[in-house]
C-alpha positions, 0 to 999 in steps of 0.5 A: 654596640655589637652587632647581632646575626649573620651577615647576609653573605654568610647566611646565603653560603650556609643555606645554598652551599648544602643545597649546592652540594646535594645538587652536584652530587646528584649532577655527577650521579646522573653524568655518571649514568649517562656517561656510562649508559652512552659508553656501552650504547656506542659498543653495543651499536659498534658490535652489532654493526661489526658482527652483521657486517662480518657474517654478511662479507663472509663467502658461504662456500669457503666458510662451509669448508671451513666448518666441515674442517673445524667439526673434523678436528684438523690440524689447525696450523695446516688449516689456518695456513690454507687460502679459504681460511686466510681469505676469510680472516684477513678482512676479519683482522682489519675490522678488528684492528679499525673498530678496536674490537677485543675478539672478531670470530665465527663459531657453530654449535655443537661438539663436545662442549657448546661451541666450536670455533671456525675463525678467529682474527685475534692474533697471539695468546688468546687466538682460538685455532679452528676446531678448538671447542668451548663453553659459554655462560647460559644467557649467551648460549641461549642467545646464540641459539635464538640467533641460529634459529630465528636470524636476529642478533644477539647482543649480550649484558655485561658477563664474567667468562672464566677464560676471556674475563668481563665481556660484552658480546653481539652474535650475528647470523652466518648462512650457508650457500642455500641460505640456511643459517649454520654458524654465528659471527661474534664480536667482543669487547672487554669492559671491564676497564670502561666500568673502572675508568667511569667509576674514576671519573665520577669519584674525580668529578665529586672532588673537583668541585661543583663548578668544574663538576658542572662544567664537566657535566655539560662538556661531557653531555655535549661531547657524548651527544656529538659522538654518538650521533655520528656513530649511529650514521655510521652504524646505519651505514654498515648495516646497510652494507651488511644487508647487500647494499654496497653503495658508497658510503655517504660523507657526513660530518663527524669527529676526526676519529670518526671520519677516519673510521668512516673512510677505512670502512668505505675503503675496505668495503669496496676493496673487499667487494671487488675481490670477493667478485674476483675469487668468486669468478676464479673459484667457479672456474676451479670448482668445475674443473674439480667437478669434472675430475672428481666424477670421472674418478668416481666412475673409474672406482665404481667400475673397479668395484662393481666385480666385488659388490653384490647388491641385492634386494634393493627398495626403489626409493630416494635413498637407494643411489646414496646406499648403492654409492656407500656400499660400493666406497666400502667395497673398495676398501674391504677389498683392499684392507685385509684387516678391515675385512677380518674386523667386519667379518668379526663384528658384522656388516657396519652399513644399515641398509633398508629392509630386505637389501644386503651388500656383499663384497667378494674378497681375493680369496674368493669369500663373499663377506656381508658388508650391509644389511636391512633390519 
């Protein structure tokens, strides 16, 4: 007599294998989302910490001087070999290397395009010389303006930039000597390879099968959790240092690579803090000496120009000294440059003074040439 029906094992396999396949695919998609979100979140934390730390470690006096150089369209090769530029960019290059960031730089709004680059830690073909300009995506530009206006750290979504490719960007405020936000420190990471690798991981996970997929998903979740917590702790320590608290980093359990990064950040912070203190002391001495010399030279120039400049109708206000100084300096140039005198004589006085004021320079041939007048 022939057996009817199916063996229970076959029946169970027919019932449960489709369900297991559906669950496996769902878990694979869930694992993909979790892995991708964790990877992006890890880079978000790294970008925020890197940009904030870079902005905090920059010396305001040096950076202010470099901003002025960048806006003046400088000889980039000479400017980037100056002591101020090297003093600022070398620590940034160490941070770029240790944290595996794609680009690390500072920028200011303005110029003929959206931003002007000041410092760039990148070496090679992707390096942006000081004073070079760039256009940004609208969302990134709006975020940088918010960071400049409100002192927040801007974190962009994944965006495609024509020149740089697929990037994720963080921008932290950089302050001048008076504490005013004048620039941003940007940190970029190229995420196109991360997305491709994550998608490939999903495909391989589905192909391998249910058992390996579940095992990989389980191990991956544990691994991500094990990495995310030390990264979060390291981010908090970096933000603490960026906020001005230079206490040594507290040791905490972490995987070997993160532990090495922790030790490198601690050593770099300690060394940079010490060098900054020494450099500030030396620079203060040099600045005071330069200030004295410049003041003496200015007195000599003003004394020489006083016989040539006639400044009448002066309005007694806060800007009087600045207008007089500008007129005196222009008088020196006009007296020494006949071509400039001829141009002013043809085009009219270039200086805009207060109502009723008039500035005149006496030339070597005895003529009186107006160089400034009030409206």
